[in-house]
Phi, psi and omega in degrees: 000132182279150183274134179271130177278316180250126182295339181281359173287338178281112190291329177294316175295318178295321181292323178295314180297314183286345177292341178275355184251147176216148183274137179293139180290329185270304187258357177060034172253157181269144179214161176296142179289119175227111190288358171289333180268026180245136174294137180289339185260302186266353178063026174283144181256142178232139180290177181298323182289310183285339180301321184290335180257336184262337186254140179233144170271143169229130178255157180243180181287341179272015175065031175249146178248136177237145179259136178228145178283171184297322182287323175290327176298313184285332180286315189257343184240000000 
């Protein structure tokens, strides 16, 4: 077995690391996957920076909060 100089040359390790990253819908930057930053309807992901401007909370009578992106909020609420 050959010795790896760069750990990212291992395709399995590289795929494992990149599986924790997802691209933001608005600014196209990669951020760690946090399912709090995902819209409940369209499942679009927003990074930490865009999350504060693009996502809104809506509560229901069963005391649960759901996050919706700006487009889904204007379309359904």
